[in-house]
BALOBA-1460 file (C-alpha; in Angstrom, 3 decimals):
// residues 388
<rec num="1" residu="m" x="117.000" y="23.070" z="52.191"/>
<rec num="2" residu="k" x="117.648" y="19.389" z="53.479"/>
<rec num="3" residu="a" x="114.172" y="18.130" z="56.118"/>
<rec num="4" residu="a" x="113.010" y="15.264" z="57.310"/>
<rec num="5" residu="v" x="109.942" y="14.798" z="55.942"/>
<rec num="6" residu="f" x="106.582" y="12.678" z="57.460"/>
<rec num="7" residu="h" x="105.315" y="10.613" z="54.572"/>
<rec num="8" residu="s" x="103.619" y="8.179" z="56.331"/>
<rec num="9" residu="p" x="103.438" y="6.169" z="59.173"/>
<rec num="10" residu="g" x="106.789" y="4.291" z="59.274"/>
<rec num="11" residu="v" x="108.009" y="6.297" z="56.478"/>
<rec num="12" residu="i" x="110.242" y="9.727" z="57.128"/>
<rec num="13" residu="t" x="112.812" y="10.254" z="55.177"/>
<rec num="14" residu="c" x="115.460" y="13.202" z="54.361"/>
<rec num="15" residu="d" x="114.242" y="15.269" z="51.438"/>
<rec num="16" residu="t" x="114.932" y="18.637" z="50.106"/>
<rec num="17" residu="v" x="112.198" y="21.541" z="50.543"/>
<rec num="18" residu="e" x="111.846" y="24.902" z="50.202"/>
<rec num="19" residu="d" x="113.583" y="27.288" z="52.175"/>
<rec num="20" residu="p" x="111.276" y="28.696" z="54.858"/>
<rec num="21" residu="t" x="110.355" y="32.310" z="54.663"/>
<rec num="22" residu="i" x="109.230" y="35.285" z="56.859"/>
<rec num="23" residu="q" x="105.537" y="35.402" z="56.613"/>
<rec num="24" residu="d" x="104.866" y="37.999" z="59.503"/>
<rec num="25" residu="e" x="106.503" y="40.613" z="61.283"/>
<rec num="26" residu="n" x="107.118" y="38.756" z="64.544"/>
<rec num="27" residu="d" x="108.712" y="35.761" z="62.657"/>
<rec num="28" residu="i" x="112.496" y="35.127" z="62.512"/>
<rec num="29" residu="i" x="114.059" y="31.908" z="60.362"/>
<rec num="30" residu="l" x="116.603" y="29.933" z="62.257"/>
<rec num="31" residu="k" x="119.650" y="28.195" z="60.632"/>
<rec num="32" residu="v" x="118.978" y="25.233" z="62.725"/>
<rec num="33" residu="t" x="122.357" y="23.861" z="64.533"/>
<rec num="34" residu="s" x="121.166" y="20.838" z="66.636"/>
<rec num="35" residu="t" x="117.993" y="19.005" z="66.744"/>
<rec num="36" residu="a" x="116.432" y="15.688" z="68.470"/>
<rec num="37" residu="i" x="113.885" y="13.078" z="67.725"/>
<rec num="38" residu="c" x="111.295" y="13.191" z="70.866"/>
<rec num="39" residu="g" x="109.191" y="10.178" z="72.235"/>
<rec num="40" residu="s" x="106.278" y="12.539" z="70.836"/>
<rec num="41" residu="d" x="107.915" y="12.286" z="67.265"/>
<rec num="42" residu="l" x="107.112" y="8.796" z="67.671"/>
<rec num="43" residu="h" x="102.922" y="8.788" z="68.027"/>
<rec num="44" residu="m" x="103.213" y="10.005" z="64.575"/>
<rec num="45" residu="y" x="106.154" y="7.315" z="62.816"/>
<rec num="46" residu="s" x="103.464" y="5.318" z="64.567"/>
<rec num="47" residu="g" x="100.254" y="6.114" z="62.933"/>
<rec num="48" residu="g" x="98.891" y="6.424" z="66.580"/>
<rec num="49" residu="i" x="98.275" y="10.251" z="65.519"/>
<rec num="50" residu="p" x="97.091" y="10.476" z="62.014"/>
<rec num="51" residu="q" x="99.082" y="12.784" z="60.012"/>
<rec num="52" residu="p" x="97.266" y="12.782" z="56.342"/>
<rec num="53" residu="r" x="99.888" y="14.902" z="54.211"/>
<rec num="54" residu="p" x="103.462" y="15.385" z="54.235"/>
<rec num="55" residu="m" x="105.269" y="17.465" z="56.882"/>
<rec num="56" residu="v" x="108.886" y="18.360" z="58.202"/>
<rec num="57" residu="m" x="109.257" y="16.812" z="61.452"/>
<rec num="58" residu="g" x="110.395" y="18.174" z="64.942"/>
<rec num="59" residu="h" x="109.994" y="19.968" z="67.559"/>
<rec num="60" residu="e" x="113.388" y="20.000" z="69.778"/>
<rec num="61" residu="f" x="115.614" y="22.179" z="68.219"/>
<rec num="62" residu="m" x="117.410" y="25.874" z="68.288"/>
<rec num="63" residu="g" x="119.679" y="27.626" z="66.119"/>
<rec num="64" residu="e" x="120.999" y="30.934" z="64.980"/>
<rec num="65" residu="i" x="118.407" y="33.658" z="63.825"/>
<rec num="66" residu="v" x="119.304" y="34.337" z="59.765"/>
<rec num="67" residu="e" x="116.460" y="36.483" z="59.343"/>
<rec num="68" residu="k" x="113.825" y="38.371" z="61.130"/>
<rec num="69" residu="g" x="110.195" y="40.139" z="60.979"/>
<rec num="70" residu="k" x="110.100" y="43.899" z="61.573"/>
<rec num="71" residu="n" x="108.545" y="43.303" z="65.131"/>
<rec num="72" residu="i" x="111.232" y="41.628" z="66.359"/>
<rec num="73" residu="t" x="113.779" y="44.341" z="68.349"/>
<rec num="74" residu="h" x="115.068" y="42.044" z="71.347"/>
<rec num="75" residu="l" x="116.440" y="39.428" z="68.805"/>
<rec num="76" residu="h" x="119.383" y="39.785" z="66.229"/>
<rec num="77" residu="q" x="120.777" y="37.947" z="63.223"/>
<rec num="78" residu="g" x="123.589" y="35.965" z="64.718"/>
<rec num="79" residu="d" x="121.977" y="35.692" z="68.410"/>
<rec num="80" residu="r" x="121.586" y="31.757" z="69.293"/>
<rec num="81" residu="v" x="118.549" y="31.114" z="70.788"/>
<rec num="82" residu="v" x="116.328" y="27.835" z="72.068"/>
<rec num="83" residu="v" x="112.776" y="27.327" z="71.080"/>
<rec num="84" residu="p" x="110.438" y="26.179" z="73.136"/>
<rec num="85" residu="f" x="107.983" y="23.049" z="71.607"/>
<rec num="86" residu="p" x="104.461" y="24.946" z="71.716"/>
<rec num="87" residu="i" x="103.757" y="27.681" z="69.831"/>
<rec num="88" residu="a" x="102.147" y="30.576" z="71.416"/>
<rec num="89" residu="c" x="101.273" y="34.136" z="71.376"/>
<rec num="90" residu="g" x="101.901" y="35.736" z="74.184"/>
<rec num="91" residu="c" x="99.108" y="37.905" z="74.764"/>
<rec num="92" residu="c" x="96.318" y="35.948" z="74.892"/>
<rec num="93" residu="y" x="94.363" y="34.781" z="78.503"/>
<rec num="94" residu="f" x="96.658" y="31.536" z="78.630"/>
<rec num="95" residu="c" x="99.533" y="32.877" z="77.362"/>
<rec num="96" residu="e" x="98.971" y="35.424" z="80.348"/>
<rec num="97" residu="n" x="98.171" y="33.008" z="82.850"/>
<rec num="98" residu="d" x="101.320" y="30.853" z="81.940"/>
<rec num="99" residu="l" x="99.829" y="28.274" z="79.842"/>
<rec num="100" residu="p" x="101.501" y="28.434" z="76.393"/>
<rec num="101" residu="g" x="99.762" y="25.336" z="75.335"/>
<rec num="102" residu="g" x="96.042" y="26.440" z="75.328"/>
<rec num="103" residu="c" x="97.476" y="29.463" z="73.026"/>
<rec num="104" residu="e" x="93.827" y="31.035" z="71.952"/>
<rec num="105" residu="n" x="96.058" y="32.353" z="68.570"/>
<rec num="106" residu="s" x="98.435" y="29.508" z="67.204"/>
<rec num="107" residu="n" x="95.756" y="27.155" z="65.970"/>
<rec num="108" residu="p" x="93.909" y="28.855" z="64.403"/>
<rec num="109" residu="e" x="92.067" y="26.121" z="62.230"/>
<rec num="110" residu="n" x="91.382" y="23.814" z="64.715"/>
<rec num="111" residu="y" x="91.814" y="24.927" z="68.353"/>
<rec num="112" residu="g" x="88.574" y="25.062" z="70.817"/>
<rec num="113" residu="p" x="87.449" y="24.761" z="74.385"/>
<rec num="114" residu="e" x="86.495" y="21.167" z="73.967"/>
<rec num="115" residu="g" x="89.496" y="19.265" z="73.569"/>
<rec num="116" residu="g" x="88.218" y="16.569" z="71.291"/>
<rec num="117" residu="i" x="90.243" y="13.447" z="70.021"/>
<rec num="118" residu="m" x="89.932" y="15.067" z="66.413"/>
<rec num="119" residu="t" x="88.308" y="18.135" z="66.679"/>
<rec num="120" residu="e" x="88.980" y="21.169" z="69.129"/>
<rec num="121" residu="k" x="92.301" y="21.409" z="69.802"/>
<rec num="122" residu="g" x="94.867" y="23.400" z="72.328"/>
<rec num="123" residu="g" x="97.434" y="25.638" z="70.654"/>
<rec num="124" residu="g" x="100.344" y="24.916" z="67.854"/>
<rec num="125" residu="m" x="103.282" y="23.152" z="67.994"/>
<rec num="126" residu="f" x="106.128" y="22.487" z="65.611"/>
<rec num="127" residu="g" x="106.207" y="19.497" z="63.908"/>
<rec num="128" residu="y" x="103.564" y="17.855" z="65.368"/>
<rec num="129" residu="t" x="100.394" y="16.793" z="62.720"/>
<rec num="130" residu="d" x="97.381" y="19.680" z="61.252"/>
<rec num="131" residu="l" x="95.453" y="19.288" z="64.355"/>
<rec num="132" residu="y" x="98.140" y="21.345" z="66.347"/>
<rec num="133" residu="g" x="98.510" y="24.234" z="63.496"/>
<rec num="134" residu="g" x="100.441" y="22.109" z="60.546"/>
<rec num="135" residu="y" x="103.892" y="23.891" z="61.352"/>
<rec num="136" residu="n" x="106.654" y="22.315" z="59.675"/>
<rec num="137" residu="g" x="109.118" y="21.432" z="62.518"/>
<rec num="138" residu="g" x="113.218" y="21.957" z="63.104"/>
<rec num="139" residu="q" x="114.313" y="18.787" z="61.557"/>
<rec num="140" residu="a" x="115.633" y="20.594" z="58.935"/>
<rec num="141" residu="q" x="118.262" y="23.516" z="58.497"/>
<rec num="142" residu="y" x="116.631" y="26.245" z="58.204"/>
<rec num="143" residu="v" x="112.641" y="26.767" z="60.307"/>
<rec num="144" residu="r" x="110.196" y="29.525" z="60.540"/>
<rec num="145" residu="v" x="109.543" y="30.243" z="64.019"/>
<rec num="146" residu="p" x="106.380" y="32.682" z="64.470"/>
<rec num="147" residu="y" x="105.583" y="34.757" z="67.823"/>
<rec num="148" residu="a" x="109.609" y="35.147" z="67.891"/>
<rec num="149" residu="n" x="108.901" y="37.876" z="70.221"/>
<rec num="150" residu="f" x="107.494" y="35.356" z="73.307"/>
<rec num="151" residu="g" x="109.298" y="32.393" z="72.582"/>
<rec num="152" residu="p" x="112.995" y="31.784" z="71.484"/>
<rec num="153" residu="r" x="115.445" y="32.383" z="74.520"/>
<rec num="154" residu="k" x="119.354" y="33.725" z="73.910"/>
<rec num="155" residu="v" x="121.809" y="31.088" z="74.505"/>
<rec num="156" residu="p" x="124.583" y="31.904" z="76.724"/>
<rec num="157" residu="d" x="127.778" y="31.916" z="74.987"/>
<rec num="158" residu="i" x="129.080" y="29.240" z="77.727"/>
<rec num="159" residu="l" x="126.924" y="26.527" z="77.336"/>
<rec num="160" residu="t" x="127.138" y="24.455" z="73.714"/>
<rec num="161" residu="d" x="124.042" y="23.345" z="71.620"/>
<rec num="162" residu="e" x="123.923" y="19.505" z="73.271"/>
<rec num="163" residu="q" x="124.062" y="21.738" z="76.739"/>
<rec num="164" residu="a" x="120.965" y="24.075" z="75.974"/>
<rec num="165" residu="l" x="118.954" y="21.373" z="73.636"/>
<rec num="166" residu="f" x="117.100" y="19.632" z="75.898"/>
<rec num="167" residu="l" x="115.475" y="23.094" z="77.392"/>
<rec num="168" residu="t" x="113.295" y="22.885" z="73.746"/>
<rec num="169" residu="d" x="110.833" y="20.004" z="75.558"/>
<rec num="170" residu="i" x="112.058" y="17.336" z="77.675"/>
<rec num="171" residu="f" x="113.493" y="19.345" z="80.659"/>
<rec num="172" residu="p" x="110.972" y="21.401" z="80.943"/>
<rec num="173" residu="t" x="108.463" y="18.907" z="80.535"/>
<rec num="174" residu="g" x="110.459" y="16.277" z="83.176"/>
<rec num="175" residu="y" x="110.409" y="19.377" z="85.833"/>
<rec num="176" residu="t" x="106.354" y="19.707" z="84.728"/>
<rec num="177" residu="g" x="106.225" y="16.645" z="86.315"/>
<rec num="178" residu="v" x="108.003" y="17.206" z="89.364"/>
<rec num="179" residu="m" x="106.692" y="20.421" z="89.895"/>
<rec num="180" residu="w" x="103.255" y="19.310" z="89.658"/>
<rec num="181" residu="g" x="103.783" y="17.024" z="93.113"/>
<rec num="182" residu="d" x="104.567" y="20.021" z="94.976"/>
<rec num="183" residu="l" x="107.584" y="18.351" z="96.846"/>
<rec num="184" residu="k" x="108.816" y="19.985" z="99.770"/>
<rec num="185" residu="g" x="112.072" y="17.554" z="100.054"/>
<rec num="186" residu="g" x="112.825" y="13.594" z="101.791"/>
<rec num="187" residu="e" x="109.575" y="12.773" z="99.307"/>
<rec num="188" residu="s" x="109.668" y="9.212" z="97.301"/>
<rec num="189" residu="v" x="108.755" y="9.646" z="93.463"/>
<rec num="190" residu="a" x="108.005" y="7.246" z="91.600"/>
<rec num="191" residu="i" x="108.792" y="7.520" z="87.582"/>
<rec num="192" residu="f" x="107.367" y="5.329" z="85.256"/>
<rec num="193" residu="g" x="109.979" y="5.233" z="82.060"/>
<rec num="194" residu="a" x="113.288" y="6.073" z="81.985"/>
<rec num="195" residu="g" x="113.661" y="7.159" z="78.437"/>
<rec num="196" residu="p" x="114.472" y="11.004" z="77.634"/>
<rec num="197" residu="v" x="111.555" y="12.586" z="79.670"/>
<rec num="198" residu="g" x="111.683" y="10.028" z="82.292"/>
<rec num="199" residu="s" x="115.525" y="10.722" z="82.705"/>
<rec num="200" residu="m" x="114.588" y="14.361" z="82.877"/>
<rec num="201" residu="s" x="112.293" y="13.647" z="85.587"/>
<rec num="202" residu="v" x="114.676" y="12.298" z="87.967"/>
<rec num="203" residu="k" x="116.553" y="14.924" z="86.837"/>
<rec num="204" residu="s" x="114.301" y="17.303" z="88.260"/>
<rec num="205" residu="a" x="113.094" y="15.178" z="91.106"/>
<rec num="206" residu="i" x="116.854" y="15.460" z="92.571"/>
<rec num="207" residu="l" x="116.799" y="19.251" z="92.229"/>
<rec num="208" residu="h" x="113.307" y="19.299" z="94.528"/>
<rec num="209" residu="n" x="115.440" y="17.510" z="96.872"/>
<rec num="210" residu="a" x="113.573" y="14.273" z="96.829"/>
<rec num="211" residu="g" x="114.320" y="11.624" z="99.357"/>
<rec num="212" residu="k" x="113.676" y="8.545" z="97.269"/>
<rec num="213" residu="v" x="113.385" y="8.096" z="93.349"/>
<rec num="214" residu="i" x="112.194" y="4.975" z="91.961"/>
<rec num="215" residu="v" x="112.293" y="4.394" z="88.181"/>
<rec num="216" residu="i" x="110.238" y="1.934" z="86.313"/>
<rec num="217" residu="d" x="111.332" y="0.693" z="82.891"/>
<rec num="218" residu="t" x="110.913" y="-2.707" z="80.769"/>
<rec num="219" residu="l" x="114.717" y="-2.309" z="79.453"/>
<rec num="220" residu="q" x="117.818" y="-3.218" z="81.862"/>
<rec num="221" residu="y" x="119.953" y="-1.041" z="79.913"/>
<rec num="222" residu="r" x="118.031" y="2.070" z="80.126"/>
<rec num="223" residu="l" x="117.713" y="1.272" z="84.255"/>
<rec num="224" residu="d" x="121.103" y="0.892" z="84.246"/>
<rec num="225" residu="q" x="121.956" y="4.154" z="81.921"/>
<rec num="226" residu="i" x="119.948" y="6.235" z="84.096"/>
<rec num="227" residu="k" x="120.984" y="4.601" z="87.420"/>
<rec num="228" residu="k" x="124.890" y="5.404" z="86.983"/>
<rec num="229" residu="l" x="124.075" y="8.831" z="86.046"/>
<rec num="230" residu="t" x="121.525" y="10.016" z="89.253"/>
<rec num="231" residu="g" x="122.197" y="6.972" z="91.667"/>
<rec num="232" residu="c" x="118.707" y="6.448" z="91.248"/>
<rec num="233" residu="e" x="116.709" y="3.526" z="92.699"/>
<rec num="234" residu="t" x="115.263" y="1.274" z="89.816"/>
<rec num="235" residu="i" x="112.765" y="-1.688" z="89.034"/>
<rec num="236" residu="l" x="112.449" y="-3.770" z="85.748"/>
<rec num="237" residu="w" x="108.930" y="-3.951" z="84.797"/>
<rec num="238" residu="e" x="107.409" y="-7.809" z="84.388"/>
<rec num="239" residu="d" x="103.626" y="-6.929" z="85.070"/>
<rec num="240" residu="a" x="101.554" y="-4.282" z="86.712"/>
<rec num="241" residu="e" x="100.898" y="-6.126" z="89.745"/>
<rec num="242" residu="s" x="104.017" y="-7.097" z="91.192"/>
<rec num="243" residu="t" x="105.485" y="-3.233" z="89.872"/>
<rec num="244" residu="v" x="103.243" y="-1.826" z="92.536"/>
<rec num="245" residu="e" x="104.314" y="-4.167" z="94.733"/>
<rec num="246" residu="k" x="107.798" y="-3.306" z="94.877"/>
<rec num="247" residu="i" x="106.853" y="0.504" z="95.022"/>
<rec num="248" residu="r" x="105.215" y="0.130" z="98.155"/>
<rec num="249" residu="e" x="107.315" y="-2.237" z="99.657"/>
<rec num="250" residu="m" x="110.567" y="0.915" z="99.290"/>
<rec num="251" residu="t" x="107.996" y="3.283" z="100.269"/>
<rec num="252" residu="h" x="107.039" y="1.763" z="104.068"/>
<rec num="253" residu="g" x="103.964" y="0.053" z="102.335"/>
<rec num="254" residu="r" x="101.945" y="3.629" z="101.458"/>
<rec num="255" residu="g" x="103.067" y="4.093" z="98.165"/>
<rec num="256" residu="a" x="104.882" y="6.761" z="96.297"/>
<rec num="257" residu="d" x="103.636" y="10.981" z="97.443"/>
<rec num="258" residu="l" x="104.177" y="11.196" z="93.203"/>
<rec num="259" residu="c" x="104.179" y="8.916" z="90.400"/>
<rec num="260" residu="i" x="104.934" y="9.798" z="87.061"/>
<rec num="261" residu="d" x="103.788" y="8.914" z="83.984"/>
<rec num="262" residu="a" x="106.509" y="9.550" z="80.822"/>
<rec num="263" residu="v" x="105.490" y="6.440" z="79.117"/>
<rec num="264" residu="g" x="101.912" y="7.561" z="77.470"/>
<rec num="265" residu="f" x="99.357" y="5.842" z="75.620"/>
<rec num="266" residu="e" x="102.219" y="3.479" z="73.617"/>
<rec num="267" residu="p" x="103.200" y="1.604" z="75.814"/>
<rec num="268" residu="e" x="104.938" y="-2.395" z="75.029"/>
<rec num="269" residu="r" x="101.788" y="-3.930" z="75.110"/>
<rec num="270" residu="s" x="100.706" y="-8.190" z="75.127"/>
<rec num="271" residu="f" x="98.495" y="-9.779" z="72.243"/>
<rec num="272" residu="l" x="95.563" y="-9.340" z="74.858"/>
<rec num="273" residu="d" x="96.301" y="-5.754" z="75.464"/>
<rec num="274" residu="r" x="96.266" y="-4.555" z="71.802"/>
<rec num="275" residu="a" x="93.132" y="-7.426" z="71.574"/>
<rec num="276" residu="k" x="90.968" y="-5.103" z="73.974"/>
<rec num="277" residu="a" x="92.148" y="-1.966" z="72.514"/>
<rec num="278" residu="v" x="90.560" y="-2.726" z="69.282"/>
<rec num="279" residu="v" x="87.090" y="-4.148" z="70.695"/>
<rec num="280" residu="n" x="86.861" y="-0.744" z="72.585"/>
<rec num="281" residu="f" x="87.834" y="1.515" z="69.731"/>
<rec num="282" residu="e" x="91.211" y="2.994" z="71.433"/>
<rec num="283" residu="k" x="94.333" y="3.695" z="70.296"/>
<rec num="284" residu="g" x="97.481" y="2.260" z="72.421"/>
<rec num="285" residu="s" x="96.659" y="1.713" z="76.397"/>
<rec num="286" residu="m" x="96.422" y="3.290" z="79.669"/>
<rec num="287" residu="k" x="98.395" y="0.783" z="81.607"/>
<rec num="288" residu="v" x="100.923" y="2.656" z="82.813"/>
<rec num="289" residu="l" x="98.661" y="5.026" z="83.733"/>
<rec num="290" residu="e" x="96.982" y="2.578" z="85.496"/>
<rec num="291" residu="a" x="99.913" y="1.181" z="87.525"/>
<rec num="292" residu="c" x="100.797" y="5.196" z="88.596"/>
<rec num="293" residu="m" x="97.104" y="5.386" z="90.374"/>
<rec num="294" residu="s" x="97.573" y="2.178" z="92.334"/>
<rec num="295" residu="g" x="101.625" y="2.713" z="92.951"/>
<rec num="296" residu="v" x="100.831" y="6.024" z="94.283"/>
<rec num="297" residu="r" x="100.005" y="6.724" z="98.109"/>
<rec num="298" residu="r" x="96.403" y="8.036" z="99.294"/>
<rec num="299" residu="g" x="96.065" y="11.674" z="99.039"/>
<rec num="300" residu="g" x="99.241" y="11.947" z="96.740"/>
<rec num="301" residu="t" x="99.622" y="12.936" z="92.772"/>
<rec num="302" residu="v" x="99.699" y="11.613" z="90.162"/>
<rec num="303" residu="s" x="101.524" y="13.629" z="86.952"/>
<rec num="304" residu="v" x="100.698" y="12.659" z="83.500"/>
<rec num="305" residu="l" x="103.771" y="13.525" z="80.774"/>
<rec num="306" residu="g" x="103.121" y="10.465" z="78.348"/>
<rec num="307" residu="v" x="100.842" y="11.836" z="75.550"/>
<rec num="308" residu="y" x="97.163" y="9.967" z="75.618"/>
<rec num="309" residu="a" x="95.630" y="10.693" z="72.098"/>
<rec num="310" residu="v" x="92.012" y="8.991" z="72.791"/>
<rec num="311" residu="n" x="89.460" y="8.538" z="75.300"/>
<rec num="312" residu="y" x="89.584" y="4.990" z="77.273"/>
<rec num="313" residu="d" x="86.374" y="2.914" z="78.740"/>
<rec num="314" residu="n" x="87.154" y="1.760" z="82.165"/>
<rec num="315" residu="f" x="88.789" y="4.813" z="83.272"/>
<rec num="316" residu="r" x="89.721" y="4.520" z="86.975"/>
<rec num="317" residu="l" x="87.619" y="7.311" z="88.527"/>
<rec num="318" residu="g" x="86.315" y="5.071" z="91.407"/>
<rec num="319" residu="q" x="89.899" y="4.520" z="92.957"/>
<rec num="320" residu="i" x="91.006" y="7.867" z="92.291"/>
<rec num="321" residu="f" x="88.429" y="9.335" z="94.529"/>
<rec num="322" residu="d" x="88.812" y="6.391" z="97.066"/>
<rec num="323" residu="k" x="92.416" y="7.534" z="97.197"/>
<rec num="324" residu="g" x="92.132" y="11.128" z="97.126"/>
<rec num="325" residu="i" x="94.692" y="10.923" z="94.297"/>
<rec num="326" residu="i" x="95.458" y="14.482" z="92.785"/>
<rec num="327" residu="l" x="95.783" y="14.051" z="88.456"/>
<rec num="328" residu="r" x="97.542" y="16.964" z="86.446"/>
<rec num="329" residu="a" x="97.992" y="15.974" z="82.700"/>
<rec num="330" residu="g" x="99.198" y="18.103" z="79.627"/>
<rec num="331" residu="q" x="102.022" y="19.931" z="78.449"/>
<rec num="332" residu="a" x="104.403" y="21.374" z="79.467"/>
<rec num="333" residu="p" x="104.124" y="25.442" z="79.998"/>
<rec num="334" residu="v" x="107.679" y="25.684" z="78.600"/>
<rec num="335" residu="h" x="107.653" y="29.728" z="78.394"/>
<rec num="336" residu="a" x="107.046" y="29.798" z="82.256"/>
<rec num="337" residu="i" x="109.674" y="28.226" z="83.356"/>
<rec num="338" residu="i" x="112.053" y="28.031" z="80.461"/>
<rec num="339" residu="d" x="114.177" y="31.120" z="82.278"/>
<rec num="340" residu="k" x="114.697" y="29.578" z="85.290"/>
<rec num="341" residu="l" x="115.707" y="26.321" z="83.833"/>
<rec num="342" residu="l" x="118.025" y="27.790" z="81.569"/>
<rec num="343" residu="k" x="119.859" y="29.330" z="85.060"/>
<rec num="344" residu="y" x="119.650" y="25.620" z="86.390"/>
<rec num="345" residu="v" x="121.845" y="24.479" z="83.518"/>
<rec num="346" residu="e" x="123.870" y="27.300" z="83.440"/>
<rec num="347" residu="s" x="124.939" y="27.130" z="86.829"/>
<rec num="348" residu="g" x="125.995" y="23.600" z="86.395"/>
<rec num="349" residu="q" x="123.320" y="22.584" z="89.360"/>
<rec num="350" residu="v" x="121.915" y="19.899" z="86.199"/>
<rec num="351" residu="r" x="123.259" y="17.986" z="83.050"/>
<rec num="352" residu="l" x="121.318" y="17.228" z="80.323"/>
<rec num="353" residu="d" x="123.465" y="15.941" z="77.598"/>
<rec num="354" residu="d" x="124.466" y="13.051" z="79.290"/>
<rec num="355" residu="i" x="121.452" y="10.956" z="78.222"/>
<rec num="356" residu="i" x="122.800" y="11.164" z="74.277"/>
<rec num="357" residu="t" x="123.692" y="8.244" z="73.207"/>
<rec num="358" residu="h" x="123.577" y="8.553" z="69.310"/>
<rec num="359" residu="r" x="124.457" y="11.665" z="67.025"/>
<rec num="360" residu="l" x="123.654" y="11.077" z="63.452"/>
<rec num="361" residu="s" x="123.674" y="13.198" z="60.198"/>
<rec num="362" residu="l" x="119.982" y="14.856" z="59.168"/>
<rec num="363" residu="n" x="120.650" y="12.216" z="55.812"/>
<rec num="364" residu="d" x="120.357" y="9.127" z="58.345"/>
<rec num="365" residu="v" x="117.051" y="10.299" z="59.861"/>
<rec num="366" residu="a" x="115.277" y="7.451" z="59.120"/>
<rec num="367" residu="k" x="117.952" y="5.302" z="61.068"/>
<rec num="368" residu="g" x="117.503" y="7.810" z="63.538"/>
<rec num="369" residu="y" x="114.084" y="7.018" z="63.797"/>
<rec num="370" residu="q" x="114.228" y="3.690" z="63.790"/>
<rec num="371" residu="i" x="116.840" y="2.454" z="66.267"/>
<rec num="372" residu="f" x="114.860" y="5.114" z="68.298"/>
<rec num="373" residu="d" x="111.394" y="3.839" z="67.826"/>
<rec num="374" residu="k" x="112.614" y="-0.185" z="68.099"/>
<rec num="375" residu="k" x="115.125" y="0.662" z="71.391"/>
<rec num="376" residu="e" x="117.973" y="-0.495" z="69.233"/>
<rec num="377" residu="d" x="121.762" y="-0.424" z="70.130"/>
<rec num="378" residu="g" x="121.069" y="0.793" z="73.096"/>
<rec num="379" residu="c" x="119.496" y="3.581" z="72.095"/>
<rec num="380" residu="v" x="118.167" y="6.329" z="74.814"/>
<rec num="381" residu="k" x="118.343" y="10.081" z="72.934"/>
<rec num="382" residu="v" x="118.862" y="10.738" z="68.715"/>
<rec num="383" residu="i" x="120.676" y="13.980" z="68.341"/>
<rec num="384" residu="l" x="120.387" y="15.352" z="64.539"/>
<rec num="385" residu="d" x="123.183" y="17.106" z="62.942"/>
<rec num="386" residu="p" x="121.428" y="19.292" z="60.035"/>
<rec num="387" residu="w" x="124.938" y="20.381" z="57.823"/>
<rec num="388" residu="s" x="126.792" y="16.944" z="57.917"/>
C-alpha cells in the first residue's frame, strides 16, 4: 500500500509499504478514505519530538472497515467509521474514568505514572513516535485499529468524510479546552493560535455561548479566515506585552475568563528566544503559555492544548499562585466526548470542514507537510486522499 513515512526531521515521503494485518481479535483494518495532517505531526517533522526509525504518520483518519477480528461484534465490513486519535483499551482504570489518554494497556513498552520526558509516557497514539506505542498511523491506504470495540464510531450516511473527519482530533481537542473553562455563558475567551485547533476552540466557545471570543495569531491571513467564518474578534501578535494589554482593554481591564494555548512549544521565535532555549537545554519556548497566564483574569482558567514536550526553567508558579489561576493541560479525552460532538455535527450546529484550505493526493504528502509547516499559500488545514 501507499503510506506517508517519516524518515528523519523534514523528510516524510509517500512510500510503498506492507499492508497491515489483524494482530489481535479486537482489531479492525480500515481502508482509509480521508486523512489529514495535524499540527502535532509537525513536532516529529521538525525534530522537536524524536523518532529513531521510519514510521507511518497520521492520527486524523477515517475509513471503511475491510476486515475485523473475531471479538468485534458491533461493527461490520463496509461500515464507515471515524477513529479517535488516542489508542485506548476501554477497560483499565483511566479508560473507565474518561481519561483514555492515560490508558494503562495501549503503550506497554513506555507507559508509566511519572510522565517523564523520554520515559513513563501516557497511552498509545497513532503515528506518534515509539514513545507512544510505535503504532503506524493513518496517512495511508490502510491502517490497523486496535481495541476497536472501544474507539471507532460509525459515521451517519448524511455526513461526508470531510464533515466528520475532524472528530478524530482537532474538534474534540478544541472543545476540551473550552470545556475545561466551565463556561456558564457570557464569558470572555482568548484563544492563542488561529490554526486548526484554535479554529475549533472558537467554534466550541460559540457552542458554549461565550460572550466575547478573541483570537490571537502572528499571521493576518489566518486571523482574517477565522473572523470571516465565526465573527470573532482578533489581535495580530506583535509581542507578548502589547497582546496582553489589548486583551485587558477588551475585557474591562481584568483579563479573559478563559485563555487557551492552541500553539504549544514551537511558536515563532526570535534569535534571543532560541538562544535561551539552548542555554537552558529546552525544546522550543513557553512564551505563548506565559502570555496566557498574563492575559487571563484572576481566578480564571488557562487550558493548554498545544503540546509541551519538555520541562522549562523559570516556570511562573508565583504568578499562578498570586492570580489563583486554574491550569488544565493534556490530551483531549476523545472517547468520552465524541458521541456528543458527533451530534453537534450531525444536527448542523457546528461545521468543521470550512477550515480546509488544501486537498492533495497522498502522493503529494511531502508538499503538504512543507506548506503546512511553513504556512505557505494561505494554508490552514491539509486533507490527503490516499487513493487519488
